[in-house]
N, C-alpha and C positions, 0 to 999 in steps of 0.2 A: 165463749168465743174461742178460747184456746183450743178446745177439742175440735170444733168446726175448722179452725184454721189449720190444724195439723192434719185433719182428714183431707182437706182440700189440697194442702201441700203434698201429701202422699200421692193423691191422684194426679196432680200436675206434674210432679217429678217422675212418676212412672210413665206418663205419656211422653215427657220430654226431659230426660235426665240433665239437660243443659239449661233448663228453665231458670230465669232470673227471679230475684225477689219481687220485682215489678210484676212479672207474670203470675206469681203466686198471689200477690196482693190483689191483682185485678180479678182473678178467678174466685178469691175468697170474698170479694166485695168490700175490701177495706183499703184504706189509703196506704201508699208506700211508707209514709212516715209512721203510721200505726204499726205496720209490720216491722219496720226498722227499729222502733223502740223496743219491741219484744224480742226480735232476733236481728241484731246489728249486722250480721254477715250471713251469707248463704250457708257457710259451714255451720254456723250456729243453728240455723233452721234445720239443716239435714241432721245434725246431732239431736235436736229436739224430736224430729219425726222418728228417728231410730230409737231414741229413748222411750217414746210412747209405744212404739211397736214392741220393743222388748218388754215393757210393762204389761202389755196386753197378752203377749205370748206366755210370759211368766205366770200371769194370773190364770190363764187357761190351763197350763200344766199343773199349777198348784190346786186348781179346783177339782182335779180328777184324783180319785183314790187309786194311786198307782200300785196298790197292793192286790188288786183284783185281777182276775183273768180277763175281764171285760174292759180293762183300762185303755187298751189300744182303741177300742170302739168309741169309748167316751172321749178320748183325746182327739181323735179325728173329727168327731162331731163338734168339739170346741174350737179346733183350729181352722176348719174350712171357712167359717165366716170371717176369719182374720186374714183371708187370702191376700188382700192388698198389703197388709203389714208384713206378712211373711215374704211376699214378693219384693217389697222394698228392701228388707234385710238381705235378701239374696242378690238383688241387682245392684246394690251399692257396696262392692267389695272393699272400697277404701275406708269403710267404717272400722276396719281392723287397725287403721292408723291412729284412732283415738283410743288411748289406753283404757279408759273407763268402759267404753263401749266394747272394746275387744275382750276385756275380762268378762263382761256380761255375756257376750256372744259365745265365748268358750265354755262358760259354766252352765249356760242355759240348757244345753243338750244332756247334761249328765243324768238328771232324773229319768229322762226318756231312755237313754242308753242303759241305765240300770234296769228299767222295766223290760226292755228288749232282752237283756241278758238273762233276767229271771224267767222269761217265757221261752227261751231257747230250749229246744228238746221236748217241749210240750206243745205249745201252740205255734211256735215259730221254729224255723230250721236252725240247727246248731252248726251247720257247716259254713255259715256266712258270718263275717265279723259283725258284731252288734252295731258298730258305728255305721256300717254299710246299710243295714236294715233300717236304722234311724233315718239315714239320708233318703232311702226309698220311700219311707213314710212321708217325709217332708216334701219330696218330689210329687207324690200323689196329691197332697194338699195343694201344692202350687199348681199342678195341672188342672185340678178341679176348679180352682179359682180362675184360671185362664179360660176354661170352658164356660164358666158362669159369666165372666166379663164379656165373652164373645157371643153370648146368647145361645150357645150350643147345649148347655147343661142347666137344668133347673136346680136352684140352690138346695131344695129339699132332697133331690136325688144324689147330690154330690157325695155326702158321706158314705152312702151304700156303695156307690161306684168305686170310691177310694178303697173302702174295706174289702170289697170283692177282689179288686186288682191286687191289693196288698197281700191278702191271704193266699191268693192263687200263686203269687210269686215267691213269697217268703214263708208261707205257712208250713208247719210241720205236716208230714203226710197224715192224712185223715182229718185234719182240721180245716182244710181249704173249703170243704163243702159246708161248713158251719155258717157261712155268711149269707 
């Protein structure tokens, strides 16, 4: 039930960032009391949704062999299905106010930045900061999710579209045609 509840809360809060616990409970098909027992405050629920999102993103990053040249491709394929979770992390900037979440948010990107740094000069441009290229990658994932959610993009086409756009923009000369 907890996974369903957090998935529903993600959806409800993305549609309406001001949604109440009652709104989430109604959408999840549980009573307000049940939700309040598990998450006494709205802030507790938001922290739980963010924590689950970070767990999923961490697991996706950890599941990719970041030592290979194809790591970016594999990472995008793992992150695109997590679109709502990535969107939640991006749309709730006040998560930085929670020290534990802030620490996780700030350290989550480091393996990806290290990957980008390693690929600069070979598959990726060396004239852009690694943190910028990382943000471009995440923006592509976010944009793909928006396209999927709006019905403009088929989920199976999304990784290819993100990869093509990513490599055309930040790929090292000669590698952009590899996608």
